Structure formats: C-alpha cells, structure tokens
C-alpha positions as CSV (number, residue, x, y, z in Angstrom):
1,M,100.9,61.0,94.9
2,L,102.2,64.1,96.8
3,L,101.7,67.7,95.8
4,L,105.0,69.5,95.7
5,R,105.3,73.2,96.3
6,H,107.5,74.3,93.4
7,P,106.3,76.3,90.3
8,A,107.6,73.8,87.7
9,L,106.3,70.7,89.5
10,T,102.7,69.7,89.6
11,A,103.1,66.4,91.6
12,L,105.6,64.0,93.1
13,R,104.9,60.4,92.2
14,R,106.3,57.6,94.3
15,V,108.1,55.1,92.0
16,K,107.2,51.4,92.0
17,V,108.9,48.7,89.9
18,E,106.0,48.8,87.4
19,D,106.8,52.5,86.8
20,F,110.0,51.5,84.9
21,P,108.5,52.8,81.6
22,L,108.0,56.2,83.2
23,V,111.5,56.2,84.7
24,D,112.9,55.1,81.3
25,A,111.0,58.0,79.6
26,F,112.6,60.4,82.2
27,H,116.0,59.0,81.4
28,Q,115.4,59.6,77.7
29,R,115.2,63.3,78.6
30,C,118.7,63.1,80.1
31,S,122.0,63.3,78.2
32,S,124.3,60.3,78.1
33,A,126.9,62.4,80.0
34,H,124.4,63.0,82.8
35,L,123.2,59.4,82.9
36,L,126.8,58.3,83.1
37,R,127.6,60.7,85.9
38,R,124.5,59.6,87.9
39,W,124.4,55.9,87.3
40,G,127.8,55.0,85.9
41,R,126.1,53.9,82.6
42,T,124.1,55.5,79.9
43,H,121.1,53.1,80.2
44,L,119.4,52.0,83.4
45,P,118.4,48.3,83.1
46,H,115.0,47.3,84.5
47,G,116.6,45.2,87.2
48,T,118.6,48.1,88.6
49,L,115.5,50.0,89.4
50,G,114.1,47.0,91.2
51,Q,117.3,46.6,93.2
52,L,117.3,50.3,94.1
53,L,113.7,50.1,95.3
54,E,114.6,47.3,97.6
55,H,116.8,49.7,99.6
56,A,115.4,53.2,98.9
57,D,112.3,55.1,98.2
58,C,112.1,57.1,94.9
59,W,109.9,59.7,93.5
60,L,109.5,61.3,90.1
61,G,108.9,65.0,90.0
62,L,106.2,65.6,87.4
63,G,105.6,68.7,85.4
64,A,102.7,69.8,83.2
65,G,101.0,66.9,81.5
66,D,102.7,64.5,83.9
67,E,106.0,64.9,82.1
68,P,108.7,63.4,84.3
69,L,111.3,66.1,85.1
70,A,113.4,64.7,87.9
71,L,114.1,61.6,90.0
72,V,115.1,61.6,93.6
73,C,115.8,58.6,95.8
74,T,116.7,58.2,99.5
75,G,117.1,55.3,101.8
76,P,119.5,53.6,104.2
77,V,121.5,52.1,101.3
78,S,124.8,52.1,103.1
79,R,123.3,50.4,106.2
80,E,125.0,53.0,108.4
81,A,122.8,53.9,111.4
82,G,121.1,57.3,111.0
83,V,122.4,57.8,107.5
84,F,120.2,57.9,104.4
85,D,121.7,58.2,100.9
86,L,120.5,60.7,98.4
87,G,120.3,60.1,94.7
88,L,119.1,63.0,92.5
89,Q,118.8,63.6,88.8
90,V,117.0,66.4,86.9
91,A,116.4,66.2,83.1
92,D,118.9,68.4,81.2
93,A,116.3,70.9,79.9
94,H,115.0,71.5,83.5
95,Q,118.2,72.0,85.4
96,R,119.1,75.2,87.3
97,R,115.4,76.0,88.1
98,G,115.3,74.8,91.8
99,I,113.8,71.5,91.0
100,G,116.7,69.5,92.4
101,T,116.8,71.7,95.5
102,A,113.1,71.1,96.1
103,L,113.4,67.4,95.7
104,A,116.5,67.2,97.9
105,R,114.6,69.0,100.6
106,H,111.7,66.5,100.1
107,A,114.2,63.6,100.5
108,A,115.7,65.2,103.6
109,Q,112.3,65.6,105.2
110,Y,111.3,62.1,104.3
111,A,114.6,60.6,105.6
112,H,114.5,62.6,108.9
113,A,110.9,61.5,109.5
114,R,112.2,57.9,109.3
115,G,115.1,58.5,111.8
116,A,117.9,59.7,109.6
117,R,120.3,62.3,111.1
118,T,122.5,62.6,108.1
119,L,121.9,62.7,104.3
120,S,124.8,61.3,102.3
121,T,125.8,61.6,98.7
122,Y,128.7,60.2,96.8
123,T,129.5,62.1,93.6
124,E,132.3,63.0,91.3
125,A,134.4,65.9,92.6
126,S,133.9,67.5,89.2
127,N,130.1,67.5,89.5
128,R,129.9,71.2,90.3
129,P,126.1,71.6,90.0
130,M,125.4,68.8,92.5
131,L,128.1,70.1,94.9
132,R,126.7,73.6,94.6
133,L,123.2,72.4,95.4
134,L,124.3,70.4,98.4
135,R,126.4,73.3,99.8
136,R,123.5,75.7,99.4
137,L,121.3,73.3,101.5
138,G,123.5,73.7,104.6
139,P,126.8,72.9,106.1
140,V,128.4,69.9,104.5
141,R,131.2,67.6,105.4
142,E,133.2,66.4,102.4
143,T,135.6,63.5,102.2
144,R,137.6,63.0,99.0
145,H,138.0,59.5,97.6
146,G,140.2,60.0,94.5
147,P,138.1,61.7,91.9
148,H,134.9,61.4,94.0
149,L,133.5,63.1,97.1
150,A,131.4,61.7,99.9
151,V,129.2,64.6,101.0
152,R,127.2,64.6,104.3
153,L,124.4,67.0,105.4
154,H,123.2,67.2,109.0
155,L,119.4,66.8,109.3
156,G,119.1,68.0,112.9
157,V,116.6,70.4,114.5
158,S,117.9,73.4,112.6
159,G,119.1,71.4,109.7
160,L,117.9,70.8,106.2
161,A,114.9,68.6,107.1
162,H,113.2,71.5,108.9
163,R,113.6,74.2,106.3
164,T,110.8,75.3,103.9
165,S,110.8,75.7,100.2
166,P,112.3,79.0,99.0
167,H,109.0,79.5,97.0
168,S,106.7,79.2,100.0
169,K,106.7,79.7,103.8
170,E,104.7,76.4,104.0
171,P,106.3,73.0,104.3
172,L,107.9,71.8,101.1
173,Y,105.2,69.2,100.2
174,A,101.7,68.5,101.4
175,P,100.2,65.0,101.3
176,Q,96.8,65.0,99.6
177,R,94.0,64.3,102.0
178,S,93.0,60.7,102.4
179,G,90.2,59.7,100.1
180,Q,91.5,61.9,97.2
181,E,92.3,60.1,94.0
182,G,96.0,59.2,93.7
183,S,96.8,59.9,97.4
184,D,100.0,58.4,98.8
185,P,100.9,58.9,102.5
186,A,104.6,58.8,101.9
C-alpha cells in the first residue's frame, strides 16, 4: 500500500483480482450515469476487472476508514510504444476535491517510471470534468473521433510526471518503508 499526499486520501491500495468486492463497493458509490460514462455500462462484471488487470495496474484511493473514494488505472493497453492509457473515476460525492488530479499525477509518475512518454485517455467530448482535469495537468493534444476525444499528455522532463502535488512540495506519493505492514513497492 502506498501513502498518498492528499488531504482526503489516507492510502493508495494496489488492486488485485481478489479485490473485486472492494472495487464493486466503490462502484456502488458512483451514479449509473458516471459508471456508464467510464465503463460503457452500469455494472462492472468480475471478469472485466481481471481483463483490465492483465494489461494495466490499478489503485483504489482510500479515505477515512478505508472507504474507497476513487479508482485509477494505467498501462500500455493500446500497445503503442511509449504510451500508457489512463482510466480514472472518482465517487460522485468526492468529485471536485483534487482527488482525481492527485491520482492522475500518481498514474503519470508510475507510467513514466516504466518508460511511458505519453499518457493517453479516450473520453466523451461532453465529459467536461475529465477534460478540465486533463487540461489543467499540462498541454494536451486532442483528436476528435465523433462524440469522443483522444487526449494525450506529454510525460517528459518538465511534463506531468515530474510535478508535485499542489498540496505539498514533496513528491505526490511516498512508498512505505520495506518491512512496514501493508507495504507495496509499486
């Protein structure tokens, strides 16, 4: 488990297939409209999480009492060299508090450490909150595909992966020291 430097988040838990009940509990905190926008359906089947974890790494942002507040995933899903995809969802009641931004920064740092030069997201052109978040993170290149946009963020030396949390001058997250209960190096 990683400690995340954000006032609403107490930890960042790496998701495994056996964490499906926790991911499902998170999705129950999300409206059908937001689930449909993120996943293209209102319920995420157990097998879909397994398929996602074959290609990407995912984390749950946890709040007080280990309440799952957000889910972020990144990995070379498209198989395009140097490009990691970003998937992000924040529970409805916790949106617009910087949680999504903090998790997007974590995903960017993680992807960059694994060789990614670009973070890519495919979203509805009408998904203004996600587009606003991405545009705040840095210069983006957007390509329209009908009602959707492919959005790309550069992760270079001065790009997103090297910025710190707006709540701290320290790096966005800090791994717990080895030997501590619940530590996870990634």
